[in-house]
N, C-alpha and C positions, 0 to 999 in steps of 0.2 A: 789128662785130662790136656790135650793142646788148645790153647784158647785161641779165640778169633782174636786179631790186632786192631782190626777195624773194622767201620764200617760207615758206609756214605751220609748214613741220619738215623739219630735213634728217636727222630719225631712219632712214630708208628708205635711208639712205647711209652712213650712221654706225658703227649698234649692231645688235649680234647679242648676244641673249638664250637662256637656255637654261631650261627647265621639265621637270618630274620624269616626264613623259611622252615626252622628247624632240623635243614642240613649240618650235619655235624663232620667237621676236618680235623686229622690232624695237621693241618700247615696251611698257610692262607689258598684259598681256592687258585690263586694264581700259579700257583705253583705246586701242587697238587691233583692231578686228573680227576678224583672221585672219593665221592662223600663216602664215610663210610659208618653211616646210621643217619637216625632221625630222630631226635627227640622229643617230638610230638607223638609217636607212635609204642618208643623204647626205651627203656630205661640207661644210665649210663653203662652201669654192666654187661647189660644187653649189647651194648654198642663196640663196648670197651674190648671184648674177644668174641665178638660174633663172626660170622663166615666172609665178611667181606676184608674186615680190617685183616684177619689171619691172612687171608692169598695174600693181601698188600706186605706184610711182615715176610713170609718168603719170598716175596719177589725181592725184598729189600736185603733178605741174606743170602738169595741165590746172586746178588752184587746185580741184577737185574732192573734197578731203579728207574732205566728210561721208561720203563713200563705205565708207571707211577708217578713221577714228577715229570717235569718242564724242566726242559734244559738252562730257559732262563732265568730258574731261580738263582738270588743271588748268591748262597749258600754252596747251591751246587756249581756257578759258573764259576766261583775261588777255587772249586777242585777243594773242599775241602772236605775233612773224614773226622765220626768221631774215634777216638783213640780209647778201649773201652776199660784200660789197666786206669784211666784217664777219668772218668765218669765217676759222680759220688754219689752217683744212687743206687746200690748195691743189686738192689732185686734187677734193677732193670740192665745192669751188665751180666748178672749171671743170666737173665733169662736169656740175652741175644748169646751171651757164650756159648749156651746150650742147646743155640739151634731153637730156643719155642718161640711159636708163632702166637702164644697164648701168653700174654702178660703177666708176670708175679707180682707186677705192683698195680693199684689201681692208678690211674692221671696225674702226672706230678704239676702239671699245671695245665689249668681250666684257663678258657678266653671266651669272654662273654662279647660277640659281635651280632650280638642278635638283635638290637633295635638303632636306627639311626638317626635319633633324638639328639636337636643340637642348641647352640643359641648363636649360632652366623649362619650367613650364608656365603660362603668360600668361593669362587669364581669357578675353580677345579672339583664342585661336587653340584654342578649344573648341567641343565637340558641341552639340547641343541637352543633353545626358544632363548636362554640366558634366566630363567630363573632356577632358583632351588627346586629338585626332584623334593614333593612332599614326603616328608618321612612317613614309614608305616606306623600305622596304630601299635600301641604296646601290643607288641606278640601274645595271643592269649595262654600257648605254655608255659608264660613266663613263670608261675608261680612254680608249675611242678618242674621246670629244668634248676631253678634254683634252690627250692629241696632238696630235689635227687642229689645237688653239689653237694647240698650240705650232708647227704648221708656219707658222702666217699669222699671226705679229706684225709684218710688215712697219709695218704702219702703223698700227699699235694703240697707243694712248696710254697706256689706263686696262681694268686687268680688273676690275669690280667684284663685291664677294664681302660677302653673296651676296643681300639682300633675304628669301630663306629660308630656316630653320636660323638656326646661327651659327658664321661660319667656324673660331672657334680649337674648336667639337666636330666639326667634318664632318672627314675624316681627310683627303678631296681636296683642299679649300681649304688646309690646312694644308701637304698634300703639297705643292701647289704652291708655295707660298710657301717652301717651309724648304728642299727639294732642288734649287729651279732659281735659279742668280744671273742673272738675268733682266737686271743695267742693266749687264754686260758686255757681252752684244750689243748689247740696245736700251735705253741709255742714256734715252730719250725716255720710256720705258714706266714707269706706274706702276702700283702696287695701290691701289683704293680699296676701304674696308674699312663694311660694316653691320654692327653687333655688339651685344652687349646691355650689351655692357662687362665683365660679372662676369669673362671667362678674359683680359682685355686686360692680364697683369701683365708685370714685367719676367720670368717666366720663360719665356712666352711670348712676348717679342719678341725677347729672345737670340735663339731659333730664325730668326727673321725680316726681324732687321731690316737685312742682306747688299742687301738691295732695296729700290727706290726705292718711297714711297707719298705720294699724292694725300691725298683726305681719311679721317677718319674720321668716322661717324654712330654717335650711340649709343643705342639707344631706352632709352626711360625711363618716359614716361608718370607723373610723380608727380613731388611736390617735396617729401615728407615721408616718415620709413619709415612710416609704419603703412599710407597706400594706397599707396605700392611692393611693397610686401610683401604688399597682397590683390593687387593685380591682375599683379604678375610672381612670382608662386608658384615660391617656390626660388631666388631672388635675394635676396640681403643687402646692405641700403641699405650701412652701412660697407664694405663690399667693393665695390661700386661706389662710392661716395666717393673710395675710394683711387687708387681705376684711374683717375676722372678728371683726378685731379687729376696721374696718370700720364700721362695722353695728351696734357693743359693743357702737360705739361715739355716732350715732344716736339713739340708744335706752335710752344712758345715757342722753341726750337731750331731750329726751322725743317726738324725730322727727316721731319714731317708735315706738308703745306699747309696742310691746315684743318681744322677739327675741327666737329663738327655736333652739336646734339642734337634729338633729336624727342620730341611726343607725340601718343597718340591720344585726342582728342577723348570722352571720357564721363561719366555720372550719377556715378561717383565719385571722378572728378578735376578736373572742371574750374573749380569753386569756385579749384584750386589755382594754375590759370594764370598770374596776376600773378607766384607764389613760383616759379616753375618760367622764367619771363623773369629773377629776379632770381638765379636758377643760373644759366643763359647768360650773364650778365655776368661772376659772379664769375671763370665760367671761361673768361672772354675768347673768346668759341667766333664764329667766322665768321655763325653762321645757324642760329636757333632754328621747326623746323616745326612746326606744329601741324595734326594730319588728321585726317579724318571715321571714325570707327571705322565700318568694313562688313565686319560679321559675321552669318551667319547664324542662328545657336548663342546668339547674349547679347543679344538682342533688349532685357532688360530696364536694359540699359546705352547702350541709343541716345537719347542726348540727342535726335538731329537729328530726335524725333518727337513731343516736347513741347514744345508753343508756351509753355507757365510757366519751364520752363529753358530756353528758346533767348532768351524774351526776357533773365533774366539773363545769358545765356552774351554776349549783344549786349553790355550794358553791359560787362561785365567785358572787353570788347575795346576797347570803344571809351576806357576807362578808361584803357590801356595810354599811357604817355607818348609823344609824338612819337619824342624821339629814340630810344626802345625800339622802336618801331616799324621802326625802319629795319633793325632783325636780325630779327625776326619775319618768319614766313611763315604765314601763314592758308590751307592746300589747302580750305577748307569753302567 
């Protein structure tokens, strides 16, 4: 049998993300055009091999990815492809090689982006009146969703918390990590954490440390106290720095696999990009991510609409030493 050598993206066979309205996606809704189901009315198994996702998988197999993916997707924009002989999940690659729209495995990655509860009031999470949007109440389907996830972990390798809100504030995320010792039944499964870092301390770590962990990604968006506390309202620079050193110590001991930091580029902070790279080097992070500001309520911070600022931004990026660029990723 002749193998398919490559495919544009395999997330339709690996990832399932839940949003506050219960809608399920296989990728960030910015980058994929359609939900594949809703956990309020369906089970994971019904979503995972339902009619919607099978149509989308067929399009991906036929290289009609433009019908389902946005060309602005950072992965698509970089013209990346997945080489099937390098995919470590054999059931995934086998199904794609056989042109199957029915996934042979359960989801490899779950992402819980279902609740925006957070301890900070960051300016890029505001509406036009300058006030943070009120976080949704706990979604009524939360228990159903988590119970269903726990029944469908046989192939799972990563539970990602959360890219919406902060997992150390969200009771659903903390309970999932604290009340379940998943490494006993699923030794290959790990948690990955997206956090602002303010509550990633020894006290909270002791509640969850019985599980396995993949990466910790800390959103910072500044390299100085003044800029940080302007952007991440409610955050304290000194607390963050202490917690970053704590996370670094966990990585240095191999307790977590990788540590990332990220930076949303805006007018208030773009001149601190070189200092942020130095911070990442000091922390010995695996990757430093720089992202484009996407917000409807904070146009005055949108550097990408100012030609003058963009020229200066380009100079700053161009002047980053080649060695340092190896650990930086500019998704802009």
